[in-house]
VOPAGU-2260 file (C-alpha; in pm, 1 decimal, decimal comma):
REM VOPAGU-2260
SITE   aa  ch    i         X         Y         Z
SITE  MET   A    0    9898,0    2296,5   -8553,8
SITE  VAL   A    1    9554,3    2219,7   -8417,7
SITE  LYS   A    2    9664,4    1877,6   -8301,7
SITE  ARG   A    3    9974,0    2017,7   -8126,1
SITE  GLY   A    4    9771,8    2290,0   -7951,0
SITE  ARG   A    5    9517,6    2034,4   -7832,8
SITE  LEU   A    6    9800,5    1817,0   -7694,4
SITE  ASP   A    7    9951,8    2108,8   -7500,3
SITE  TRP   A    8    9610,5    2191,1   -7353,3
SITE  GLN   A    9    9563,9    1830,9   -7236,2
SITE  ARG   A   10    9908,5    1832,5   -7070,3
SITE  LEU   A   11    9827,9    2157,5   -6892,1
SITE  ARG   A   12    9494,6    2022,8   -6771,2
SITE  MET   A   13    9658,6    1705,5   -6638,8
SITE  SER   A   14    9927,2    1900,3   -6451,9
SITE  ALA   A   15    9680,4    2145,5   -6290,3
SITE  PRO   A   16    9618,5    1932,6   -5972,0
SITE  LEU   A   17    9995,3    1906,8   -5919,5
SITE  LEU   A   18   10033,6    2283,9   -5945,8
SITE  VAL   A   19    9752,6    2336,2   -5693,1
SITE  ALA   A   20    9913,4    2091,2   -5448,9
SITE  ILE   A   21   10249,0    2268,5   -5478,9
SITE  ALA   A   22   10083,7    2605,4   -5420,1
SITE  ALA   A   23    9909,0    2475,4   -5107,5
SITE  THR   A   24   10230,4    2330,4   -4956,8
SITE  PRO   A   25   10394,4    2560,7   -4691,8
SITE  CYS   A   26   10711,8    2721,5   -4815,3
SITE  ILE   A   27   11012,1    2561,6   -4648,9
SITE  HIS   A   28   11271,1    2819,2   -4754,4
SITE  GLY   A   29   11037,0    3113,8   -4710,9
SITE  GLN   A   30   10789,3    3169,5   -4431,0
SITE  GLN   A   31   10816,2    2897,3   -4165,6
SITE  ALA   A   32   10502,9    2695,5   -4094,3
SITE  LYS   A   33   10360,4    2746,9   -3747,5
SITE  PRO   A   34   10424,0    2451,4   -3513,7
SITE  SER   A   35   10119,1    2268,7   -3387,1
SITE  ALA   A   36   10034,5    2205,3   -3023,4
SITE  SER   A   37   10172,7    1852,9   -3064,0
SITE  GLU   A   38   10504,4    2001,3   -3174,1
SITE  GLY   A   39   10505,9    2209,2   -2856,0
SITE  GLU   A   40   10470,4    1886,7   -2659,1
SITE  VAL   A   41   10756,9    1726,1   -2851,7
SITE  ILE   A   42   10984,3    2025,1   -2787,7
SITE  PHE   A   43   10887,5    2030,6   -2420,4
SITE  GLN   A   44   10969,1    1662,7   -2377,2
SITE  GLN   A   45   11304,1    1709,6   -2551,6
SITE  GLN   A   46   11419,1    2036,1   -2393,1
SITE  CYS   A   47   11221,9    2095,3   -2072,1
SITE  ALA   A   48   11106,3    1765,9   -1921,0
SITE  LYS   A   49   11452,5    1681,8   -1786,5
SITE  CYS   A   50   11410,0    1964,2   -1530,4
SITE  HIS   A   51   11034,6    2023,9   -1511,2
SITE  GLY   A   52   10914,6    1663,6   -1545,1
SITE  ASP   A   53   10725,9    1504,6   -1832,7
SITE  ARG   A   54   10394,6    1633,7   -1695,3
SITE  GLY   A   55   10532,9    1961,6   -1563,1
SITE  GLN   A   56   10530,8    1819,7   -1209,3
SITE  GLY   A   57   10882,3    1946,5   -1134,5
SITE  ARG   A   58   11202,3    1777,1   -1028,6
SITE  SER   A   59   11306,7    1761,3    -664,8
SITE  ALA   A   60   11569,1    2019,8    -571,4
SITE  LEU   A   61   11785,9    2028,4    -260,0
SITE  VAL   A   62   11647,2    2353,0    -117,4
SITE  SER   A   63   11531,9    2608,3    -370,1
SITE  ILE   A   64   11276,8    2581,8    -648,6
SITE  ALA   A   65   11519,7    2451,2    -911,8
SITE  GLY   A   66   11305,9    2264,5   -1165,3
SITE  PRO   A   67   10972,1    2409,9   -1060,7
SITE  ASN   A   68   10628,8    2261,8   -1103,4
SITE  LEU   A   69   10444,3    2424,7   -1397,2
SITE  GLN   A   70   10099,9    2281,1   -1332,8
SITE  ALA   A   71    9959,7    2615,2   -1211,5
SITE  GLU   A   72   10121,1    2835,4   -1478,5
SITE  HIS   A   73    9842,3    2988,4   -1687,5
SITE  ASP   A   74   10030,6    3298,8   -1806,1
SITE  THR   A   75   10169,8    3249,7   -2155,7
SITE  GLY   A   76   10375,0    3568,0   -2125,6
SITE  LYS   A   77   10561,0    3439,1   -1818,8
SITE  VAL   A   78   10641,2    3112,7   -1991,9
SITE  LEU   A   79   10777,8    3297,5   -2293,9
SITE  THR   A   80   10979,7    3528,4   -2068,3
SITE  ALA   A   81   11137,7    3226,1   -1900,1
SITE  ILE   A   82   11218,5    3071,9   -2239,4
SITE  TYR   A   83   11380,8    3389,9   -2368,4
SITE  THR   A   84   11561,2    3509,2   -2053,0
SITE  GLY   A   85   11639,9    3190,6   -1858,1
SITE  PRO   A   86   11558,9    3289,8   -1497,7
SITE  SER   A   87   11791,5    3169,2   -1223,7
SITE  HIS   A   88   11995,3    2873,9   -1354,6
SITE  MET   A   89   11756,5    2789,1   -1640,2
SITE  PRO   A   90   11932,2    2806,4   -1979,6
SITE  ILE   A   91   11825,0    3059,0   -2240,9
SITE  PHE   A   92   11641,1    2903,4   -2536,0
SITE  SER   A   93   11610,3    3214,1   -2754,7
SITE  TYR   A   94   11895,8    3090,1   -2976,7
SITE  LEU   A   95   11764,2    2735,4   -2995,4
SITE  LEU   A   96   11391,2    2782,5   -3051,5
SITE  SER   A   97   11224,9    2996,4   -3315,3
SITE  VAL   A   98   10941,8    3230,4   -3220,1
SITE  PRO   A   99   10670,0    2988,8   -3344,5
SITE  GLN   A  100   10834,7    2701,8   -3157,0
SITE  ALA   A  101   10854,5    2903,1   -2832,2
SITE  ASN   A  102   10488,5    2999,5   -2873,1
SITE  ALA   A  103   10397,6    2634,2   -2923,6
SITE  VAL   A  104   10579,4    2535,2   -2602,8
SITE  ALA   A  105   10411,0    2816,6   -2407,1
SITE  LYS   A  106   10072,2    2712,1   -2542,8
SITE  TYR   A  107   10135,3    2350,2   -2445,4
SITE  VAL   A  108   10241,2    2446,0   -2092,0
SITE  THR   A  109    9948,2    2678,1   -2022,7
SITE  GLN   A  110    9676,6    2475,7   -2194,9
SITE  SER   A  111    9781,3    2114,8   -2141,7
SITE  LEU   A  112   10003,5    2099,2   -1832,9
SITE  ALA   A  113    9837,8    2368,0   -1617,8
SITE  VAL   A  114    9581,7    2161,0   -1426,2
SITE  ILE   A  115    9576,6    2365,5   -1101,5
SITE  PRO   A  116    9312,2    2634,2   -1164,0
SITE  LEU   A  117    9424,9    2894,8    -904,5
SITE  THR   A  118    9069,4    3023,1    -871,3
SITE  GLY   A  119    8825,6    3053,5    -582,2
SITE  GLY   A  120    9086,3    3154,0    -325,4
SITE  ASN   A  121    9011,9    3337,8      -1,1
SITE  LEU   A  122    9276,7    3564,6     151,8
SITE  SER   A  123    9177,6    3520,7     514,5
SITE  GLU   A  124    9153,3    3141,2     480,9
SITE  GLY   A  125    9489,0    3145,7     305,6
SITE  GLY   A  126    9644,3    3319,8     606,2
SITE  GLU   A  127    9507,9    3056,7     844,7
SITE  LEU   A  128    9624,7    2770,0     624,1
SITE  PHE   A  129    9968,8    2925,6     580,6
SITE  ARG   A  130   10013,0    2961,9     957,2
SITE  VAL   A  131    9913,5    2598,4    1007,3
SITE  TYR   A  132   10111,8    2433,8     726,9
SITE  CYS   A  133   10384,5    2674,8     614,3
SITE  ALA   A  134   10479,0    2936,5     876,1
SITE  SER   A  135   10688,7    2694,2    1081,5
SITE  CYS   A  136   10943,6    2696,5     797,8
SITE  HIS   A  137   10873,6    3005,9     587,7
SITE  ARG   A  138   10759,6    3223,4     882,4
SITE  THR   A  139   10438,3    3420,3     887,7
SITE  ALA   A  140   10590,0    3704,2     686,0
SITE  VAL   A  141   10694,8    3456,7     408,6
SITE  ARG   A  142   11060,3    3568,8     447,5
SITE  GLY   A  143   11196,3    3217,6     508,6
SITE  GLY   A  144   11465,8    3126,3     756,8
SITE  PRO   A  145   11693,0    2847,5     888,2
SITE  LEU   A  146   11541,3    2509,8     962,2
SITE  ALA   A  147   11650,6    2370,3    1298,4
SITE  PHE   A  148   11870,0    2059,1    1293,3
SITE  THR   A  149   11868,6    2036,7     911,6
SITE  GLY   A  150   12145,8    2272,4     805,5
SITE  VAL   A  151   11931,1    2428,7     532,3
SITE  ASN   A  152   11720,7    2739,8     498,4
SITE  ALA   A  153   11358,4    2763,0     394,9
SITE  PRO   A  154   11361,7    2995,1      91,5
SITE  GLN   A  155   11208,0    3338,2      89,3
SITE  LEU   A  156   10878,9    3359,7     -96,7
SITE  THR   A  157   10899,8    3732,4    -162,8
SITE  ASN   A  158   10985,0    3693,9    -531,9
SITE  LYS   A  159   10780,7    3385,4    -618,7
SITE  SER   A  160   10470,1    3401,9    -835,4
SITE  ARG   A  161   10135,9    3254,1    -737,5
SITE  ALA   A  162   10191,7    2979,0    -994,2
SITE  LEU   A  163   10525,8    2879,1    -841,2
SITE  ILE   A  164   10379,0    2882,4    -489,3
SITE  ALA   A  165   10086,1    2662,0    -589,0
SITE  GLY   A  166   10313,7    2429,7    -783,3
SITE  ALA   A  167   10550,7    2393,9    -487,7
SITE  ILE   A  168   10259,4    2306,0    -257,7
SITE  ARG   A  169   10165,3    2014,6    -481,5
SITE  TRP   A  170   10524,4    1926,6    -574,0
SITE  GLY   A  171   10718,3    1948,7    -246,1
SITE  PRO   A  172   11067,8    2054,6    -358,8
SITE  GLY   A  173   11364,8    1944,5    -149,6
SITE  PRO   A  174   11277,5    1884,4     217,6
SITE  MET   A  175   10935,2    2044,6     177,1
SITE  PRO   A  176   10649,2    1792,5     203,0
SITE  LYS   A  177   10388,1    1752,2     -67,3
SITE  PHE   A  178   10031,5    1862,1      -2,0
SITE  PRO   A  179    9800,9    1651,9    -222,8
SITE  PRO   A  180    9432,8    1738,6    -283,7
SITE  ALA   A  181    9339,4    1514,1       9,3
SITE  VAL   A  182    9516,6    1762,7     239,4
SITE  LEU   A  183    9463,5    2092,4      55,8
SITE  SER   A  184    9200,3    2134,7    -214,2
SITE  ASP   A  185    9263,7    2342,0    -526,0
SITE  GLU   A  186    9066,2    2630,3    -373,7
SITE  GLN   A  187    9274,9    2613,5     -55,9
SITE  VAL   A  188    9595,7    2611,1    -259,5
SITE  ALA   A  189    9469,2    2923,5    -436,3
SITE  SER   A  190    9398,7    3079,2     -95,2
SITE  VAL   A  191    9754,1    3012,9      26,0
SITE  ALA   A  192    9893,2    3155,3    -298,8
SITE  ASP   A  193    9677,8    3466,9    -250,5
SITE  TYR   A  194    9809,1    3510,9     104,0
SITE  VAL   A  195   10172,6    3476,0      -2,4
SITE  SER   A  196   10117,6    3726,9    -282,4
SITE  TYR   A  197    9958,7    3965,9     -32,9
SITE  MET   A  198   10241,6    3928,3     218,7
SITE  GLN   A  199   10505,7    3998,2     -44,2
SITE  HIS   A  200   10398,3    4364,0     -30,2
SITE  PRO   A  201   10201,2    4400,8     294,7
SITE  PRO   A  202   10048,1    4734,5     394,8
SITE  ASN   A  203   10278,3    4946,1     609,3
SITE  PRO   A  204   10097,2    5142,1     883,2
SITE  GLY   A  205   10416,6    5330,3     964,1
SITE  GLY   A  206   10734,7    5282,1    1160,3
SITE  ARG   A  207   11013,1    5039,3    1076,9
SITE  PRO   A  208   10907,9    4686,8     974,9
SITE  LEU   A  209   11248,9    4543,8    1085,8
SITE  HIS   A  210   11263,0    4345,2     762,8
SITE  PHE   A  211   10940,5    4168,5     867,0
SITE  ILE   A  212   11141,1    3940,5    1096,0
SITE  GLY   A  213   10838,3    3875,3    1311,5
SITE  PRO   A  214   10683,0    3954,5    1651,6
SITE  VAL   A  215   10966,3    3799,0    1857,7
SITE  ALA   A  216   11231,1    4025,3    1708,8
SITE  GLU   A  217   11000,8    4324,5    1722,8
SITE  GLY   A  218   10925,0    4254,1    2089,6
SITE  LEU   A  219   11295,4    4217,9    2166,2
SITE  ALA   A  220   11366,0    4552,5    1997,7
SITE  ALA   A  221   11090,6    4709,9    2206,7
SITE  TRP   A  222   11240,7    4574,4    2530,9
SITE  VAL   A  223   11590,1    4696,1    2432,4
SITE  PHE   A  224   11449,8    5041,7    2362,0
SITE  LEU   A  225   11262,5    5037,4    2694,0
SITE  PHE   A  226   11578,8    4947,9    2889,3
SITE  LEU   A  227   11769,6    5224,0    2711,1
SITE  VAL   A  228   11502,0    5474,8    2806,5
SITE  LEU   A  229   11500,8    5354,9    3170,1
SITE  GLY   A  230   11880,2    5358,7    3182,7
SITE  GLY   A  231   11892,5    5708,5    3040,5
SITE  THR   A  232   11630,2    5825,9    3288,4
SITE  MET   A  233   11820,5    5678,7    3584,2
SITE  TRP   A  234   12146,3    5834,1    3461,1
SITE  ILE   A  235   11980,1    6177,6    3434,1
SITE  GLU   A  236   11829,3    6140,5    3779,5
SITE  LYS   A  237   12163,8    6041,0    3926,2
SITE  GLY   A  238   12332,6    6334,3    3762,0
SITE  GLY   A  239   12069,1    6571,0    3898,5
SITE  GLU   A  240   12121,3    6448,3    4254,3
SITE  GLY   A  241   12494,1    6505,3    4232,5
């Protein structure tokens, strides 16, 4: 009996390291192990790079921001929202990716791909830069419009985030030219993004903004109103003489 008990104790002692290793191994059928940042990169390359580029630089679209640049996206919540809701023509990945996998992709995008800081911007400088480089296509009020002799329209920027604006400046989707750091620094890109964000909801001093079409249309409306007033005045005067 003593010999058998001693043998069982030796077997138990020899199997103890194996039991510890099994206990330390993540449960496959139970709680899912959290993906690492490298797994987020793998998922991004498999599912996202075909549209957004392997470095998040974006894919060229015909007109609109179709496979946008992600190199200024620092908001994890916005990345997760895009994954779960599929904005525009982006597919929904909520049925394909688990919550830990989606979090890993969002972490990879915001911490590894986002290289445009979007800091140090100046609103007034952004307005000047926008009028020099962007207003000829997107108009000063960032409402977009037709491009002469091209048959396409410059998209409205009223519903674009600062990250998408900054990414498009560096990326140059469709017919839009790229603006590398040699032309616009990161601080200047942040300034332009600040101006666009400001113009999306500009202060209204009163009156009708006429859909922010611009000073030409507003001036034309003023002249039409003036002619109506003069015509009405002349008609009243003529009626009074009769």
